[in-house]
C-alpha positions in Angstrom: 16.0 50.1 39.1 17.7 49.2 42.3 18.6 45.5 42.5 17.9 44.9 38.9 14.2 44.9 39.3 12.4 44.2 36.1 9.5 46.5 36.3 7.9 49.6 34.7 5.6 52.3 35.6 2.1 52.0 34.0 -0.6 54.5 34.8 0.3 54.8 38.5 0.8 51.1 39.0 3.9 48.9 39.1 3.8 46.1 36.6 6.5 43.5 36.6 8.1 40.6 38.4 9.3 42.6 41.4 8.2 45.8 43.2 10.7 48.6 43.1 11.3 48.9 46.9 11.9 46.4 49.6 11.2 42.7 49.6 7.4 42.9 49.1 5.6 40.1 47.3 5.6 40.2 43.6 2.8 42.1 42.0 1.5 41.3 38.5 -1.3 43.4 37.1 -3.0 42.7 33.8 -3.0 45.8 31.7 -6.4 44.9 30.3 -7.9 44.9 33.7 -6.4 48.3 34.3 -8.0 49.6 31.2 -11.2 48.0 32.1 -11.1 49.6 35.5 -10.7 53.1 33.9 -13.4 52.5 31.3 -15.9 51.1 33.8 -16.6 54.4 35.4 -16.4 57.1 32.8 -16.7 60.6 34.2 -16.6 63.0 31.3 -20.3 62.4 30.2 -21.9 62.0 33.7 -22.9 65.6 33.7 -25.8 67.1 35.5 -28.9 67.7 33.3 -29.4 71.4 33.0 -30.5 73.9 30.4 -27.2 73.5 28.5 -27.9 69.8 28.2 -31.3 70.6 26.7 -29.6 73.1 24.3 -27.2 70.4 23.2 -30.1 68.0 22.7 -31.8 70.4 20.4 -28.6 71.0 18.4 -27.9 67.3 18.1 -31.1 66.7 16.0 -29.7 68.0 12.8 -26.2 66.6 13.3 -27.0 63.0 14.3 -30.5 62.0 13.0 -30.4 63.0 9.3 -30.8 59.5 8.1 -33.5 58.4 10.5 -35.4 61.7 10.2 -35.7 61.5 6.4 -36.6 57.8 6.3 -40.4 58.4 6.3 -39.9 59.9 2.8 -39.2 56.5 1.2 -39.7 53.5 3.6 -43.2 52.6 2.7 -42.6 53.2 -1.0 -39.6 50.9 -0.8 -41.5 48.3 1.2 -44.2 47.9 -1.4 -42.4 48.5 -4.8 -45.2 46.6 -6.7 -48.1 48.2 -4.9 -50.3 47.0 -2.0 -52.3 43.8 -2.6 -54.0 43.7 0.8 -54.5 46.8 3.0 -53.8 44.7 6.0 -50.2 44.3 4.8 -49.7 47.9 5.7 -50.3 47.1 9.4 -47.7 44.3 9.2 -45.2 46.7 7.7 -46.0 49.3 10.4 -45.6 46.8 13.2 -42.1 45.9 11.9 -41.2 49.6 11.7 -42.4 50.3 15.2 -40.7 47.3 16.8 -37.5 48.0 14.9 -37.3 51.7 16.0 -38.0 50.7 19.6 -35.6 47.8 19.9 -32.6 49.0 17.8 -32.2 52.8 17.9 -34.0 53.4 21.2 -33.1 50.5 23.5 -29.9 49.1 21.9 -28.1 52.3 20.8 -29.5 55.2 22.9 -29.7 53.4 26.3 -27.0 50.7 26.0 -24.3 51.2 23.4 -24.1 54.9 23.9 -22.4 54.3 27.3 -19.5 52.5 25.5 -18.2 55.8 24.3 -14.5 55.7 25.4 -15.1 58.8 27.6 -16.7 60.8 24.8 -14.7 59.6 21.8 -17.9 58.2 19.8 -20.0 55.0 20.3 -20.3 54.0 16.7 -21.8 55.1 13.3 -25.1 56.6 14.4 -23.5 58.7 17.2 -20.1 59.5 15.7 -20.6 63.1 16.9 -20.8 62.2 20.5 -17.6 64.2 21.1 -19.7 67.4 20.5 -22.6 66.3 22.8 -23.0 64.4 26.0 -24.8 61.1 26.6 -27.8 62.8 28.3 -28.2 65.2 25.4 -28.4 62.4 22.8 -30.8 60.4 25.0 -33.1 63.4 25.5 -33.1 64.4 21.9 -33.9 60.9 20.6 -36.5 59.9 23.2 -38.4 63.2 23.2 -37.8 65.0 19.9 -37.1 62.2 17.4 -38.7 59.0 18.5 -42.3 60.0 18.8 -42.5 62.4 15.8 -40.9 59.6 13.6 -43.4 57.0 14.8 -46.3 59.5 14.3 -45.2 60.1 10.7 -45.1 56.3 10.0 -48.5 55.8 11.7 -50.1 58.6 9.7 -48.8 57.2 6.4 -50.0 53.7 7.3 -53.5 55.1 8.1 -53.6 56.9 4.8 -52.4 53.9 2.8 -55.1 51.6 4.3 -57.8 53.9 2.9 -55.9 54.8 -0.3 -53.7 51.8 -1.2 -53.5 53.1 -4.8 -51.7 56.3 -3.8 -48.3 54.8 -2.9 -46.3 57.2 -5.0 -45.0 60.1 -2.8 -47.0 58.8 0.1 -45.3 61.1 2.6 -46.7 64.2 0.8 -50.0 62.6 -0.2 -50.8 61.8 3.4 -50.5 65.5 4.5 -53.9 67.1 5.0 -55.1 70.3 3.5 -53.5 73.5 4.9 -50.5 71.7 6.4 -49.2 70.6 3.0 -47.2 73.6 1.9 -45.6 74.4 5.2 -44.6 70.7 5.5 -43.3 70.8 1.9 -41.1 73.8 2.4 -39.7 72.4 5.6 -39.2 68.8 4.5 -37.5 69.4 1.1 -34.6 71.5 2.3 -34.3 69.3 5.4 -34.0 66.2 3.3 -31.4 67.9 1.0 -29.3 69.0 3.9 -29.5 65.6 5.8 -28.7 63.7 2.6 -25.4 65.4 1.9 -23.3 63.2 4.2 -25.1 60.1 3.1 -24.6 60.8 -0.6 -20.9 61.6 -0.1 -20.3 58.5 2.0 -22.3 56.3 -0.3 -20.4 57.5 -3.4 -17.0 56.8 -1.7 -18.0 53.3 -0.5 -19.7 52.3 -3.7 -16.8 53.5 -5.9 -14.3 51.4 -3.8 -16.7 48.4 -3.7 -17.1 48.5 -7.5 -13.3 48.6 -8.0 -13.0 45.5 -5.8 -15.9 43.8 -7.5 -17.9 43.6 -4.2 -21.0 45.6 -5.3 -23.5 45.3 -8.2 -22.6 47.6 -11.1 -24.5 51.0 -11.1 -24.5 54.0 -13.3 -22.6 57.0 -11.8 -23.1 60.3 -13.6 -20.7 63.2 -12.8 -22.7 66.4 -12.9 -19.8 68.7 -12.7 -16.6 69.0 -14.9 -14.8 70.7 -12.1 -15.6 68.8 -8.9 -15.3 65.0 -8.8 -17.5 64.7 -5.8 -20.7 66.1 -7.5 -22.3 62.9 -8.7 -25.7 61.4 -9.3 -26.6 57.7 -9.2 -29.7 57.3 -11.3 -31.0 54.1 -9.6 -34.5 53.6 -8.2 -35.2 54.3 -4.5 -35.8 50.6 -4.0 -32.3 49.6 -5.0 -30.6 52.3 -3.0 -32.7 51.5 0.0 -31.7 47.8 -0.2 -28.1 48.7 -0.5 -28.4 51.1 2.5 -30.2 48.5 4.5 -27.5 45.9 3.8 -24.7 48.3 4.9 -26.6 49.5 8.0 -27.4 45.9 9.1 -23.8 44.9 8.6 -22.6 47.7 10.8 -25.1 46.8 13.4 -24.0 43.2 13.5 -20.4 44.2 14.0 -21.4 46.7 16.7 -23.3 44.0 18.5 -20.3 41.7 18.5 -18.0 44.4 19.8 -20.3 45.5 22.5 -20.7 41.9 23.6 -16.9 41.8 24.1 -17.1 45.0 26.1 -19.9 43.6 28.3 -17.8 40.6 29.0 -14.4 42.1 29.5 -15.0 45.7 30.6 -18.5 46.0 32.2 -18.3 42.4 33.7 -22.0 42.0 32.8 -24.0 38.9 33.8 -23.9 36.2 31.1 -27.7 36.1 31.0 -27.9 39.8 30.2 -25.3 39.3 27.4 -27.3 36.4 25.9 -30.4 38.7 26.0 -28.4 41.5 24.4 -27.2 39.2 21.6 -30.9 38.8 20.5 -30.3 42.1 18.7 -27.6 40.4 16.6 -30.2 37.7 15.5 -32.6 40.5 14.4 -29.8 42.3 12.5 -28.6 39.1 10.8 -32.1 38.5 9.5 -32.4 42.1 8.2 -29.0 41.7 6.5 -30.1 38.5 4.8 -33.3 40.1 3.5 -31.3 43.1 2.2 -28.7 40.9 0.5 -31.4 38.8 -1.1 -33.0 42.0 -2.5 -29.6 43.1 -3.9 -29.1 39.7 -5.6 -32.5 40.0 -7.2 -31.8 43.4 -8.4 -28.4 42.4 -9.9 -29.7 39.2 -11.5 -31.9 39.9 -14.5 -32.9 36.3 -14.8 -34.0 36.0 -11.2 -32.3 32.7 -10.7 -32.1 33.5 -7.0 -35.8 34.1 -6.6 -35.8 31.6 -3.7 -33.6 33.9 -1.8 -35.6 37.0 -2.7 -38.7 35.7 -1.0 -38.7 36.6 2.7 
């Protein structure tokens, strides 16, 4: 540089003690502010909604929502592992399910966190495939093709259980009426198998590493193939697997809430009151994480010494 100027070129801006030409006043630019300026107005996903967007929305159903779409198969059965004592308890469980789906996946993830996508490079675990779809496609697919059908499935099961509290086993299929049973059966079974492949593979990898580190209760892992290491079966009850999955999901949600709070502060320059309101999600997730961890402790402790923790 002329005159020994200590400066460097950074994304079209001069950063340093002295500008490169003339005797202009010194300019110091914080690189974090530069990055925030770029990220505050992402352009790659602000596309016009057209038929291609609706096509992407339809394609995203099988890619993104495998876990949420198959949850009606086991949620009520895991919520009442010892049966239903009072039919009104079903309404309480249904209320928790409805509020959870509205507050967390719909409001928090689809309409808030999804915009923190680093210009299309993925917003977190639920939408890791955002690079293949745009924001509008994911929002349309969840709000129109996933949200309402999932709620209807839960509401139908709750109505069935209130009249038939003794038929908790396989409540999803038991609640299907008459002629719709076999078509639903032939669609639901392969859908659940396909959607579960990623979950099973990821669960096996995480559980194996956690067992090695002593961070997870011991489980029986059966290898079903002598040729392929990844073909495994974990012969645990649905209740235990659901509690483990709930603990992991709630932990991810808490971390996501903390990271998005930083983005709202540093990048989006959001009002402090909106940030405080957003952090309410973290309180809900911490409570869910506590319940899941308590259930795991009860499952791992045969003497139930931690029964005080196990009671919600």
